C-alpha positions as CSV (number, residue, x, y, z in Angstrom):
1,X,16.8,-15.8,-1.3
2,X,15.8,-12.6,-3.2
3,X,18.5,-10.6,-5.4
4,X,19.5,-7.0,-4.2
5,X,18.2,-4.9,-7.2
6,X,20.5,-1.5,-8.0
7,X,19.9,1.8,-9.6
8,X,23.0,0.7,-12.1
9,X,22.7,1.6,-15.6
10,X,25.9,0.0,-17.4
11,X,25.9,-3.9,-16.2
12,X,26.6,-6.6,-18.6
13,X,23.5,-7.8,-18.7
14,X,22.0,-4.8,-19.6
15,X,24.6,-4.5,-22.3
16,X,23.8,-7.6,-23.7
17,X,19.9,-6.4,-23.8
18,X,21.4,-3.6,-25.7
19,X,23.3,-5.8,-28.2
20,X,20.3,-7.8,-29.0
21,X,18.2,-4.6,-29.5
22,X,21.1,-3.4,-31.9
23,X,20.8,-6.8,-34.0
24,X,17.2,-6.7,-34.5
25,X,17.4,-4.3,-38.0
26,X,20.2,-6.1,-39.1
27,X,18.3,-9.4,-38.7
28,X,15.2,-7.5,-40.6
29,X,17.3,-6.2,-43.6
30,X,18.9,-9.5,-43.8
31,X,16.1,-11.8,-44.3
32,X,13.8,-9.3,-46.1
33,X,15.9,-7.2,-48.3
34,X,18.7,-10.0,-49.0
35,X,17.0,-12.6,-48.6
36,X,20.1,-14.0,-46.7
37,X,18.9,-16.9,-44.5
38,X,22.1,-18.5,-43.1
39,X,23.4,-14.9,-42.0
40,X,19.8,-13.6,-41.0
41,X,19.7,-16.9,-38.7
42,X,23.2,-16.5,-37.3
43,X,22.2,-13.2,-36.2
44,X,18.7,-14.2,-34.6
45,X,20.8,-17.2,-33.3
46,X,23.6,-14.4,-31.6
47,X,20.4,-12.0,-30.4
48,X,18.6,-15.7,-28.9
49,X,22.0,-16.6,-26.9
50,X,22.2,-13.0,-25.2
51,X,18.5,-13.1,-24.0
52,X,19.6,-16.7,-22.6
53,X,22.4,-15.9,-20.5
54,X,21.5,-12.3,-19.1
55,X,19.3,-13.2,-16.6
56,X,22.1,-15.9,-15.3
57,X,24.7,-13.4,-15.7
58,X,22.4,-10.8,-13.8
59,X,22.0,-13.2,-10.6
60,X,25.7,-14.3,-10.6
61,X,27.0,-11.2,-10.7
62,X,24.4,-9.1,-8.5
63,X,23.7,-6.8,-10.8
64,X,20.0,-7.6,-11.3
65,X,18.7,-3.6,-11.8
66,X,15.8,-1.8,-12.1
67,X,16.6,-1.1,-15.7
68,X,17.8,-4.4,-16.7
69,X,13.9,-5.5,-14.9
70,X,12.3,-3.0,-17.2
71,X,14.7,-3.6,-20.5
72,X,14.7,-7.3,-20.9
73,X,11.1,-8.0,-21.2
74,X,10.7,-4.8,-23.3
75,X,13.7,-6.1,-25.8
76,X,12.2,-9.8,-25.6
77,X,8.8,-8.1,-26.7
78,X,10.6,-5.9,-29.2
79,X,12.5,-9.1,-30.8
80,X,9.3,-10.9,-31.0
81,X,7.1,-8.4,-32.8
82,X,10.3,-7.4,-35.2
83,X,11.1,-11.1,-36.0
84,X,7.2,-12.0,-36.8
85,X,6.9,-9.2,-39.0
86,X,10.2,-9.9,-41.3
87,X,9.2,-13.8,-41.3
88,X,5.1,-12.6,-42.1
89,X,6.6,-9.8,-45.2
90,X,9.1,-12.4,-45.8
91,X,5.6,-14.6,-47.4
92,X,6.5,-17.7,-43.9
93,X,3.9,-17.5,-42.3
94,X,-0.2,-16.5,-41.9
95,X,-1.4,-13.2,-41.3
96,X,-3.5,-15.0,-38.1
97,X,-0.3,-16.0,-36.1
98,X,0.8,-12.3,-36.3
99,X,-2.1,-11.0,-34.9
100,X,-2.1,-13.5,-31.9
101,X,1.2,-12.5,-31.4
102,X,1.2,-9.0,-31.1
103,X,-2.2,-8.8,-30.1
104,X,-0.8,-10.8,-26.8
105,X,2.2,-8.2,-26.8
106,X,0.0,-5.4,-27.2
107,X,-2.0,-7.0,-23.8
108,X,1.3,-7.3,-21.9
109,X,2.4,-3.4,-22.8
110,X,-1.0,-2.2,-20.9
111,X,-0.7,-4.5,-18.2
112,X,2.8,-3.3,-17.7
113,X,2.0,0.1,-17.4
114,X,-2.0,-0.3,-15.4
115,X,0.8,-2.4,-12.8
116,X,3.3,0.4,-12.6
117,X,0.6,3.0,-12.4
118,X,-1.6,1.1,-10.1
119,X,0.6,-0.4,-8.0
120,X,3.8,1.2,-8.7
121,X,5.2,-2.1,-9.4
122,X,7.8,-2.9,-12.0
123,X,6.6,-6.1,-14.6
124,X,8.4,-9.5,-13.7
125,X,9.1,-12.1,-16.1
126,X,8.5,-15.2,-15.2
127,X,9.7,-19.0,-16.0
128,X,6.8,-19.8,-18.6
129,X,7.4,-16.2,-19.8
130,X,10.7,-17.0,-20.9
131,X,9.8,-20.4,-22.2
132,X,7.5,-18.9,-24.5
133,X,10.1,-16.2,-26.2
134,X,12.8,-19.6,-26.1
135,X,9.9,-21.3,-28.0
136,X,8.9,-18.9,-30.2
137,X,12.4,-17.9,-31.3
138,X,12.8,-21.2,-31.9
139,X,10.5,-20.9,-34.9
140,X,11.9,-18.4,-36.0
141,X,15.2,-19.5,-36.5
142,X,13.4,-22.8,-38.1
143,X,11.2,-20.0,-40.7
144,X,14.5,-18.3,-41.8
145,X,16.7,-21.5,-42.6
146,X,13.7,-22.8,-43.9
147,X,14.6,-26.2,-42.2
148,X,14.5,-28.9,-41.2
149,X,11.1,-29.4,-43.6
150,X,8.6,-32.0,-41.8
151,X,6.1,-34.4,-43.7
152,X,3.0,-32.7,-43.6
153,X,-0.4,-33.7,-41.6
154,X,-3.1,-34.5,-44.3
155,X,-5.7,-33.2,-41.9
156,X,-6.9,-30.4,-43.5
157,X,-6.3,-28.7,-46.7
158,X,-6.2,-25.1,-45.7
159,X,-3.7,-22.1,-46.8
160,X,-3.4,-20.3,-43.0
161,X,-2.6,-23.7,-41.6
162,X,0.6,-24.7,-42.9
163,X,1.6,-28.4,-42.6
164,X,-2.3,-29.3,-41.5
165,X,-2.7,-30.3,-45.4
166,X,-0.9,-32.0,-48.2
167,X,1.9,-29.1,-48.4
168,X,5.1,-30.1,-46.4
169,X,6.3,-27.2,-43.6
170,X,9.1,-26.8,-41.6
171,X,9.8,-27.4,-38.0
172,X,9.6,-23.9,-36.8
173,X,5.6,-24.0,-38.2
174,X,4.9,-26.2,-35.5
175,X,7.1,-24.5,-32.9
176,X,5.0,-21.2,-33.5
177,X,2.0,-22.9,-33.3
178,X,2.8,-24.3,-30.0
179,X,4.5,-20.7,-29.2
180,X,0.8,-19.0,-29.6
181,X,-0.6,-21.3,-27.6
182,X,1.8,-21.1,-24.7
183,X,1.8,-17.2,-25.3
184,X,-1.9,-16.5,-24.1
185,X,-1.3,-19.2,-21.5
186,X,1.0,-16.9,-20.2
187,X,-0.6,-13.9,-20.6
188,X,-3.4,-14.9,-18.8
189,X,-1.0,-16.0,-15.7
190,X,0.5,-12.5,-16.1
191,X,-2.9,-11.0,-16.5
192,X,-4.0,-12.8,-13.3
193,X,-1.1,-11.7,-11.1
194,X,-1.1,-8.3,-12.6
195,X,-4.6,-7.2,-11.7
196,X,-4.3,-7.8,-7.7
197,X,-2.2,-6.3,-5.2
198,X,1.1,-8.2,-4.3
199,X,1.0,-9.8,-0.6
200,X,4.3,-8.0,-0.4
201,X,2.8,-4.7,-1.0
202,X,-1.0,-5.3,0.9
203,X,1.6,-6.2,4.1
204,X,3.8,-3.2,3.5
205,X,0.7,-0.7,2.9
206,X,-0.6,-2.7,6.5
207,X,2.6,-1.7,8.2
208,X,2.8,1.7,6.9
209,X,-1.0,2.2,7.9
210,X,-0.3,1.0,11.2
211,X,2.8,3.2,11.9
212,X,0.6,6.2,10.8
213,X,-2.1,5.2,13.5
214,X,0.7,5.0,16.1
215,X,2.1,8.0,15.3
216,X,-1.3,10.1,14.8
217,X,-1.9,8.4,18.3
218,X,1.4,9.8,20.0
219,X,0.5,13.2,18.8
220,X,-3.0,12.9,20.3
221,X,-1.7,11.7,23.7
222,X,1.4,15.0,23.1
223,X,-1.7,16.8,22.9
224,X,-3.6,16.2,25.9
225,X,-0.7,16.2,27.8
226,X,-0.7,19.8,26.9
227,X,-3.9,20.6,27.2
228,X,-3.3,19.2,31.3
229,X,-0.6,20.9,31.7
230,X,-2.1,24.1,30.6
231,X,-5.4,23.6,32.9
232,X,-3.2,23.0,35.9
233,X,-1.2,25.9,35.2
234,X,-4.0,27.7,34.9
235,X,-5.3,26.3,38.1
236,X,-2.0,27.5,39.7
237,X,-2.2,31.2,38.7
238,X,-5.8,31.5,39.9
239,X,-4.6,29.8,42.8
240,X,-2.1,32.3,43.3
241,X,-4.9,35.0,42.1
242,X,-7.0,34.2,45.2
243,X,-4.0,34.1,47.3
244,X,-3.0,37.3,46.7
245,X,-6.4,38.6,46.7
246,X,-6.7,37.1,50.5
247,X,-3.2,38.6,51.3
248,X,-4.0,42.2,49.9
249,X,-7.6,41.5,51.5
250,X,-5.7,41.2,54.9
251,X,-3.4,43.9,54.5
252,X,-6.4,46.6,53.9
253,X,-7.9,44.6,57.3
254,X,-4.4,45.9,59.1
255,X,-4.7,49.5,58.0
256,X,-8.1,49.9,58.9
257,X,-7.1,48.7,62.3
258,X,-4.1,51.0,62.2
259,X,-6.6,53.8,60.9
260,X,-9.0,53.3,64.3
261,X,-6.4,52.8,66.9
262,X,-4.9,55.8,65.4
263,X,-8.3,57.6,65.8
264,X,-8.8,56.2,69.3
265,X,-5.4,57.5,70.7
266,X,-6.3,61.3,69.5
267,X,-10.1,61.1,70.1
268,X,-8.3,60.1,74.0
269,X,-5.6,62.6,73.6
270,X,-8.5,65.6,72.9
271,X,-10.5,64.2,76.0
272,X,-7.2,64.8,78.4
273,X,-7.1,68.1,76.5
274,X,-10.3,69.0,77.4
275,X,-10.3,68.0,81.1
276,X,-7.0,69.7,81.8
277,X,-8.3,73.1,80.0
278,X,-11.1,72.9,82.2
279,X,-9.3,72.3,85.5
280,X,-7.2,75.2,84.7
281,X,-10.3,76.9,84.4
282,X,-11.6,76.3,87.6
283,X,-8.7,77.5,88.8
284,X,-8.4,81.0,87.7
285,X,-12.0,81.8,89.0
286,X,-11.1,80.3,92.5
287,X,-8.1,83.0,92.1
288,X,-10.2,85.9,91.0
């Protein structure tokens, strides 16, 4: 069942993420400046607990938010970066672990920006990503306390591989080894998913394209009907004009017939008048 994503900002999960972010400088100062392993451990433990419970709380209370989808992975990344830098500065991990973890987070940042610009899609954390964070955080906790100490492996005695030689190392070193491997496996999965369109996005795009085609087809049909109606109106007007011309021609013919009848009547009248005058002249001659 898909969770409804809200636009709320002030939710319990978002506040937990904000608390985790605020605890980071406190942890750094306690470990690097004061070298207080116990207090630094308690701070990082509290921050880790907020990361474990914010997701379940968001789903249980239906407060999954767009801000939380962006804020939670962002704080996770910042937490890992600050934590690994603090442990490196304290001299408890080799430089290559720092570089691999920072490089992985840089790749995730670029991928997040690409997904947003290319597909308008937010970065979605998978379970393996959460497991990676938990693994690395557990390693941090062990390195902060510098406990428990495990026997050395006596395989290869190299300074930048603590625990593999003759020098003992805490459990946290081995957890970070595993965390580096799993984090890059997770990065490969994120990369694979992030560079291809989401099937739901493809389906939505197809539906939008089909809707646009339907709208264009309806507009074309409406235009064609309007054009046909226009031609019909023009034809009707032409027929009306032809009928009018016929009517005018009939009227002209009637007028001409009336004129001819009047002329004929006038001619007959003149003939009758002439005949009458001639008869009167004959009568006058006879009397004379």
